[in-house]
C-alpha positions, 0 to 999 in steps of 0.5 A: 461432540466432534473433536473440533467442537471440543477444542472450541469449547476447551477455550472457554473461561480464557479471555481472549486476547486483543490486537489494537490496529489503530497505529497501523492497518486502521489508518492504512485502510481508511486514510491511505497510511497517512497518519503522522507520528506526531498524532500518535505520541500524545495517546500512547500513554493511554493505549499502554495502559488498556492491556492489549495483547499486542498493539500493531504499529509497524510494517505493512505500507507504513514503512513506505509511507513514512518515506514516501510521503510523510518524510519520517524515519521509520526507524525513528518512529519505532523507537519513539513508540517503544519508548512511550509504549513500555508495557504492551507488545508492539507487533509488525506485519512482515511480507516474508522474503519481500520483507516491505518492499516489492521484491524478494531479498538475499537471506542476509537482508532478510536476517539483517531487517529482522534483527534491526526490527527486533533491536529497535522494538518489535515483539511480534513478527506476523510473517506472510507470503503473498502466494502462501509459499512457505519457502518465502516465509521460512528464512524470516520465521527462523530469524525472528526465533533467533531474535528471540521474538514472537514468531507469527506465521500468517495464512493469507486467506482467500477463496477460489476454485483452487483454495480450501480449508485443509490447504491453510491447515496444512500451512499451519502444520508448517508453521508448527514444524518451523517452530512459530509461536502462534498462527493467524488467519489473515482475511485482508479483504473481509471475505471470509464468512462466520461458518468458514471462520469457525470451521478454520479456527476450530480445525487449527486449534484441533489439528495444529495445537498453536495459538490462534489470531484471526485478523478480518477487515470489515469491508464486507460487513462480515468481520464483526460476525466473524470475530464472535464465531472465532471466539466461539471456535477457540481463537486466543487473539482478535484483531480490532480497531477503535471506533474512529478508524473501524469498519469500513474497509479497516476492522470491527470496532474494539468497543463493539467487539469487547461490549459483545463479550462482557460478562462472558468467559471470553471477555477481554476485559478491557476498560470501556472507559479507557477505550472511550478516551482513546476513541475521543482523541482519535475521533479529532485525529481523523479529521485532520486527514480529511483529504485522504478519505475515500468514497470506497471506504465503507461497507461494500459487499462487491469486495466478496467478488473483486477481493481488493483488501481494505489496506488497498481500496483506499490507496487504489482510489487515490491513485485513480484520483491523482490521474483523473480516472476515479470514474472507472473505478467500477471497471477497475474493480470488474477487472480484478477477478479477471486479471487474478484468474489469468495470473493463476489466483494469487491472494490479493495482499501485498504485493500481489494486490498491488500487482493484480490492481495495477495491471488491472488498472493499466488494462482499463485505463490504457487506452488500448487492449488489455495486457498492452501495457504489462508491469515488470512485477506481473512479468515476474510473477508469471516467471515465477520469480514471487513464488509458486502460484496457487492455480495455473496461469494463462499460457497466452497472457504469459507467452504475450508478456514474457515470451520464451523466458525461463519460468522457474520453480526453485525458491525465488531468493536462490536466484539472487547470487548469495548475499547482497547486503554489502552490495546494497550499503555500497549503493547507499554510500555516505547518505546511509549513516546507520545500518537502519538507512541501509536497510531503508535504501534496500526497500526503495532505492529511488524513494530513499535516495531522495529522502536520504538526500533531503534530510541531509540537506535539512530540507525534509517537508512532509505532504501538506495537510489542507485545512478541513472545510469549514462547517456547511463548506463543500469539501474542496480538492487537493489544490483547490482554493476556497472562494474566500480567504485572506492573504498576507503580503509583505506584512499586509493583510488582503480580504479577498472574495472570489465574485465571479468568473468569465471566458473571453476565449480558449486562452484567457479566462477573467476571474473577478475578485473583491479585494477589501472592498474593491472589485478587481479583474484578474485575467488567467491564461490557460497555457495548457491551451496554447499551441505546442512549440514547433519542431522537434518535441525536444522543445519544451511546450508552453510554460516549460512543460513537456508537449503532448504525444501526437505523433506515432513516434512519441513515447508517453505513459498512460499514468503519472509516475517517476522515471526510475530508468532511462534505457536509451541515448540520442542516436540509439536505433530502437525496434518496435516494442523495445523498452526505452524507460521505466516508470514507477507508477502505483508503486509498480515498475513499468517498461514503457516500449518504443512505439515505433521502429527508428531512431531516438532523437530527443529524450525530455526526461531524466531519472527522478523526474515525475511525469505525467500521462500523454506527455511526450518523454522520448521522440523516435524517428523513422528511418529517412524522416 
């Protein structure tokens, strides 16, 4: 028996630990990270009694979703969960020097964030870097140890022409040298095969000596088999999700994995009756979030080709749906591997999954040639500002995107000029009433600013949860009204049934209703068909909206988003290709360039404005016009 197999056999007799993912990765993968704290708290007492090795409850996209969509304080969420889960380790996912944002932060911000997360209730920090660049994890891991918490270094598992098992083992050895308490294999896309899983776990146990945790999404259908092989190879902890939030783009079901191991030497020993009770609760909860369900959260072996991780696929489909481009999802999934190769084969995990995925969307949906629009994040990746890519980037793509700008080879955070926390604190100003608020602002300045302003005004309101369809009723899209309903107006309730619709002209459409037994006709004016206002685009189109781009000098965005920066002023001369706006779309910042050279004659947007595709945002006139 070789040494790896001896190590695997030596694990016999020790129950494997289970990390339950329902409070973080389970709902991130299946309902776009939309589960609210109010739906978590009632079941926490039951979760706390089970005896999980840990509960993953924070980090990843949950912090972003709390602020952006749910209008919850993520720190308050953590404190409340800590209060009702006194007997179970709370675990978070942390992106090393990226923390929970989409850029690298100075070391003082990293240390402050880790310290506050530990203070508010996190016990286990799973720290990874999207490029597996250890330099981007070292400060974070050291901060975890200084806080007296469990530091788990995570390998971002992937396959490509430049990745192999030995490289992952070498990274784990660096984790051990840095004092990590354990190592995790993070198979974010579910592309690891059972033989590869056994080999990697066995080699880690044999050559590194740290406890090993295994995390694999079910997207390809391989993860359940991988968990069994991981346990056989000596894994110490496996990640699962309770069945209503399991499988598909999520993870193997907790109940199923425990049943497979029951009666063996590695039996986790979790009570099936308690697990069933928890599953019953979440089965009801999931129905509340039906509007965030995706057609792409089932088993899909195509992931073995495109590598889109489970935590991203539901968000990607929702973002495409918002811009009416869901029909092009297959084209986007085919484009992702091409973009990944162009960018040096980064593992697809936050933020590189968003960087590659968003660029693929622009390449497909943007209406022009590939890389006609390049996000700022892609430019930064090509310049080395996220770290060293595993493979070589396409030099033509790099030249087209960043020209002759310097490509760095140092640790990216070394270029930030030292401490930046005081500067962030000053920018947040009086809106930040705690150090936690300052750190929230650091992660997402524009989103956090709006959140903190609304909180101060007492106006926080989460996204609306649509009522689920009645039995037998076809699901409705967001904003769609059922054909029969009741409304209450000035204290009087009316029963309304839509009985028909017609078309009188391009501008008018009659709808026929039965209102308490009386037939009524309502004429709907289709304002988007009305002619745009004459004259410059500075005049709003019909209905107060922006006019559609129709002239060479009309600056528009190919995607919906929010204005982050306005880079020009009226009367300013601009060159063709010069950036005039920065738009945040799909969580990425994108420079929108001038389509022609000329003079800016109208700016129709301000910072914070929501914009739609093909609206005129800036108007440029050629000289002499």
